[in-house]
C-alpha positions as CSV (number, residue, x, y, z in Angstrom):
1,M,205.3,-32.3,5.5
2,F,205.4,-28.9,7.1
3,S,207.1,-28.4,10.5
4,L,205.4,-26.5,13.2
5,Q,208.1,-23.9,13.0
6,T,207.3,-23.4,9.3
7,I,203.6,-23.0,10.0
8,F,204.1,-20.6,12.8
9,G,206.7,-18.7,10.8
10,K,204.0,-18.0,8.2
11,G,201.7,-16.8,11.0
12,D,204.4,-14.4,12.2
13,K,204.1,-12.3,9.0
14,F,201.2,-10.5,10.7
15,Y,203.7,-8.9,13.1
16,G,205.5,-7.3,10.2
17,L,202.3,-6.2,8.4
18,L,200.9,-4.6,11.6
19,E,204.2,-2.8,12.2
20,Q,204.1,-1.4,8.7
21,S,200.5,-0.3,9.2
22,A,201.5,1.5,12.4
23,E,204.4,3.1,10.7
24,A,202.1,4.3,7.9
25,A,199.8,5.8,10.5
26,R,202.7,7.7,12.0
27,E,203.8,9.0,8.6
28,S,200.3,10.4,8.0
29,A,200.3,12.1,11.4
30,K,203.7,13.6,10.6
31,A,202.5,14.8,7.2
32,L,199.5,16.4,8.9
33,H,201.7,18.2,11.4
34,E,203.8,19.6,8.5
35,L,200.6,20.5,6.7
36,V,199.5,22.9,9.5
37,S,203.0,24.1,10.2
38,L,204.4,25.0,6.8
39,A,203.3,27.6,4.3
40,D,203.9,25.5,1.2
41,H,201.3,22.7,1.3
42,T,202.0,21.1,-2.1
43,P,204.9,18.7,-1.2
44,V,203.3,17.9,2.1
45,M,200.0,16.9,0.5
46,A,201.9,14.5,-1.8
47,A,203.6,12.8,1.2
48,F,200.3,12.6,3.0
49,A,198.6,11.0,0.0
50,A,201.4,8.4,-0.3
51,A,201.1,7.5,3.4
52,R,197.3,7.1,3.1
53,K,197.6,4.9,0.0
54,R,200.1,2.7,1.7
55,E,197.8,2.3,4.8
56,K,194.9,1.3,2.6
57,A,197.0,-1.3,0.8
58,L,198.3,-2.8,4.1
59,A,194.8,-3.0,5.5
60,T,193.6,-4.9,2.5
61,Q,196.7,-7.2,2.6
62,I,196.1,-8.0,6.2
63,S,192.5,-8.9,5.6
64,E,193.5,-11.1,2.7
65,E,196.2,-12.9,4.6
66,L,193.8,-13.7,7.4
67,V,191.7,-15.6,4.9
68,N,194.6,-17.4,3.4
69,T,196.6,-18.2,6.6
70,F,195.9,-21.3,8.6
71,V,197.9,-20.4,11.7
72,T,198.3,-16.8,13.0
73,A,200.7,-15.4,15.5
74,L,197.9,-13.8,17.4
75,D,194.2,-14.6,17.6
76,R,192.4,-13.7,14.4
77,E,189.9,-11.5,16.1
78,D,192.8,-9.5,17.7
79,I,194.5,-9.1,14.3
80,E,191.2,-7.9,12.8
81,A,190.6,-5.5,15.6
82,L,194.1,-4.0,15.3
83,N,193.9,-3.8,11.6
84,S,190.6,-1.9,11.8
85,A,191.8,0.4,14.6
86,L,195.1,1.2,12.8
87,Y,193.3,1.9,9.5
88,K,191.1,4.5,11.3
89,I,194.0,6.7,12.3
90,P,195.0,7.9,8.9
91,K,191.4,7.8,7.8
92,S,190.6,10.5,10.5
93,V,193.7,12.4,9.5
94,E,192.6,12.3,5.9
95,K,189.3,13.9,6.8
96,F,191.1,16.7,8.6
97,A,193.5,17.3,5.7
98,E,190.7,17.4,3.1
99,R,188.7,20.0,5.1
100,Y,191.7,22.0,6.1
101,A,192.7,22.4,2.5
102,I,189.3,23.9,1.7
103,V,189.0,26.3,4.6
104,T,192.6,27.2,5.5
105,N,192.2,30.8,4.2
106,R,189.3,31.3,6.7
107,L,191.4,30.1,9.6
108,Q,194.4,32.3,9.5
109,G,195.8,32.7,13.0
110,V,194.3,29.5,14.4
111,D,197.1,27.2,15.6
112,F,196.6,23.5,15.0
113,S,200.2,22.6,15.3
114,Q,200.3,21.9,19.1
115,R,197.4,19.4,18.7
116,T,198.9,17.7,15.7
117,L,202.2,17.4,17.6
118,V,200.3,15.5,20.3
119,L,198.8,13.3,17.6
120,T,202.3,12.6,16.2
121,R,203.5,11.6,19.6
122,S,200.5,9.4,20.0
123,T,201.4,7.6,16.8
124,D,204.9,7.2,18.1
125,V,203.5,5.2,21.0
126,V,201.3,3.2,18.7
127,V,204.4,2.1,16.7
128,E,206.2,1.1,19.9
129,M,203.1,-0.8,21.2
130,I,202.7,-2.7,18.0
131,G,206.4,-3.5,18.0
132,E,206.0,-5.0,21.5
133,L,203.7,-7.7,20.1
134,R,206.5,-9.7,18.6
135,R,208.7,-9.3,21.7
136,G,206.8,-11.8,23.8
137,L,203.7,-9.8,25.0
138,R,205.6,-8.4,28.0
139,I,203.1,-6.7,30.3
140,D,205.5,-4.2,32.0
141,P,206.7,-2.3,29.0
142,V,203.2,-2.3,27.4
143,K,201.7,-0.9,30.6
144,K,204.3,1.9,30.6
145,L,203.4,2.7,27.0
146,Q,199.7,2.5,27.8
147,D,200.2,5.1,30.6
148,R,202.0,7.4,28.1
149,M,199.1,7.0,25.7
150,Q,196.6,7.9,28.4
151,T,198.7,11.0,29.3
152,L,198.8,12.1,25.7
153,E,195.0,11.6,25.3
154,S,194.4,13.7,28.5
155,E,196.7,16.4,27.1
156,G,194.7,16.4,23.8
157,D,191.4,16.7,25.8
158,R,192.8,19.6,27.7
159,M,194.1,21.4,24.6
160,L,190.7,20.8,22.8
161,L,189.1,23.2,25.3
162,A,191.8,25.9,25.3
163,P,191.0,27.7,22.0
164,Y,187.2,27.8,22.5
165,R,187.2,30.9,24.7
166,T,188.9,33.0,22.0
167,L,186.9,31.4,19.1
168,Y,183.5,31.7,20.8
169,L,183.7,34.5,23.3
170,E,186.1,36.9,21.7
171,S,185.2,36.5,18.0
172,D,182.3,37.8,16.0
173,D,182.9,35.4,13.1
174,A,180.6,32.4,14.0
175,M,181.5,30.5,10.8
176,R,185.2,30.7,11.5
177,A,184.6,29.4,15.0
178,M,182.6,26.5,13.7
179,L,185.1,25.5,11.1
180,A,187.9,25.6,13.7
181,K,185.9,23.5,16.1
182,D,185.2,20.9,13.5
183,L,188.9,20.6,12.7
184,F,190.0,20.5,16.4
185,E,187.6,17.7,17.0
186,L,188.9,15.7,14.0
187,I,192.4,15.9,15.5
188,E,191.0,14.7,18.8
189,K,189.2,11.8,17.1
190,A,192.5,10.8,15.5
191,I,194.2,10.8,19.0
192,D,191.3,8.7,20.3
193,R,192.0,6.2,17.5
194,C,195.5,5.9,18.7
195,R,194.1,5.2,22.2
196,D,191.9,2.5,20.7
197,V,195.0,0.8,19.3
198,G,196.7,1.0,22.7
199,N,193.7,-0.5,24.4
200,I,193.6,-3.4,22.0
201,V,197.3,-4.1,22.4
202,Y,197.0,-3.9,26.2
203,S,194.1,-6.3,26.2
204,I,196.0,-8.8,24.1
205,V,198.9,-8.7,26.5
206,L,196.7,-9.2,29.5
207,K,194.8,-12.0,27.8
208,N,198.1,-13.8,27.1
209,S,200.0,-13.1,30.3
């Protein structure tokens, strides 16, 4: 006979898996920041690929565990929503890295590092918010983290508009402007994915408070 503690202990493994997934998302964001900040891209791309591979494996493991686990620490639909939202962060980062590697020579002088720093800070908040799930779904600390996430998203929105004047109005290279715009918007999308994770965590806490 299994005790309730044993059953719920098995359900608690999702906390650890989600925390690992959030950490993998943060690693991919950090690798991206290094990619746009350093001249030598080779070791950075290797670290980025490793973080992406880890995130894919964790997403698959979470999905499989949901099928095989009778009792879960959180509602199944909430775990599925978090798993999907966390997976999309490094996926968006991967799209940026792939395109950046192709067109980087055309974008000399375009600074992406300030935006990727905002993304990295957003993933820091994601890690903290996911960590709060196992601490008892406390609304006050999660609300503070949610406010930090909203501030970072607003900063990302503001920074998205800043380079357009130079790229569009003061440049005669339309292709360069379009390439830069595409990459800036991919960073913004990754930040939005972090916001999505925050919104899900906040809704979980509200639902269980």
